[in-house]
Phi, psi and omega in degrees: 000154179299149176291132178233090186263331187231130177240111187258123176283142171219133183299135182293339179267012177238066184300337178292346179265350184299313182296322179296319179296317180292332179282347175287178179271014178297138179286323176228147178242125181263110175280109195263121174257002186258248192299331184283355185239129177292151181307321182292344183252006184300314183296315179296322179296316179299317179296319181296316180294316180299316180298315181297318181294327178292328185264343186290145173285168185304312183303317180290316182296322180293335178277348185276145170229134179257119173272110180275174175283158182291161183294344181269012182245162180286345183270345189302306184298323180291323177298313181297318180297321179296320180289324179296330183281351181290151180290341179221146182290150176227146180295147184237137169259125183258110181287155178046050179295124182219339193231134175296325181298317179294318179300314179298320181294316181292318180298317180288319185288320184262357182054041193236155164277146189243138166257117182274122178265106180271110184219019175221162177298318179300321178296318179294318180297325183263007191297326182294316179293320180293320183296337181274356183287148176299139176093349181284124182258329185192161176245138175236153185255116173271078192295322183294312179293326179298316178301318179296315182292321184275348184075028180267131179252096181140147184245007187253247182297341178298337182251011182303315182299316183295314180299315179298320181297318180294322177294315181296315182292325176297315179296317181298324181276356182076023179267162170301158176304149188286172181257125181281164185286181185283158164255118187283341178284120184274325188249006179265087185295326178293322178298316179297317179300315179296319181296319179293319179299319177296315179304315182294319178299323182283346178109003172288153177233013179200168183210145174283141180236144180249000178205143180304331182293343178279338191298313182302319180293323178293312179301314182295324183294335179264359175277146172300140177282167177301322179294321177302313184292322177297318178298315181299319179296319179298319180296312183294321178295319180296320179293322179295319179293325183286335181063235182254031182283353180100210186295142177229172176234146175226129183056034177077012181236145181295137175248114174239190188302314179300323178291319178296318178299319178298317179298319180295321178297319180296317180292327183278350186299000000 
C-alpha cells in the first residue's frame, strides 16, 4: 500500500483551503467536520465537503478522509447520510471511537473504510474489539482529547503506555501501524522533529498534522535515514556472502532473522 505518513487537517467550512492542503506534501488530507468547525457552520461545512467530493477527480478524492461528527451529536446521522449519497465511497475518520455498534453503522451507512480516532479512556479499553470490526483501516491517537478525558497532565512519558497499546493492538488486528496525535506547537521545528522521532521509536508510522508547515518534517521523520539504509545494506550484503553458514555478525552484533527482516523492510521502504 502507498506510504501514508502525514494526515493533514483542513476545516470543512474553508473549501478555499482544500486545494492548498492537497498541494502540500501531505499523504492524506482530512476534511474536518468536527472540532475545526463551529456549530453555526456545521451545515455549510457538510455542504462544502459534499460538493467538493462530488467534483473532485480520483487522485484527490482518494487522498481525502472526512472526519465526521461523533455519534453522540445531532450532526452525526446527517454526516453519514451525506457521505452515503455520494457516487463514490470516501474514507471516514470516526472521532471518539468507543463502540463496535457505531463502527458497524458508519461502515454500512457510508460504504467507507474507517480510521478510528481513539481519544477517550473508553476507546482505549475497547480498542481490541473495535480494531477487529469490518471496515476498519487504521487507528489514530487523539492524544490531546485523551489527556483531557483521562485527567493526564503531560504528553510525553505520561502517554507511553497508551502509545504502546495502540501499536500492539494494531499489530494484533493486522492493521497498519497507527497514526500518532498532533503537535500543537506550530513554529517549534525542533519539537516536531522530537515528537516524530518518538512516534517512530514507539512503532507509529504516521502522524496527524494541524498545519501544512508541519508536513515536511513529519514525512522526513518517518523516512529511513541514510545511516539506516547503509546499515541495512551491510546486513544484507553480509548475509549474502555468508550463504547458509548460519549466524553472522555485522558491526560486532549478531544478525538473526528479526534483524534481517528489519534490514529488508528498510530497503523496501
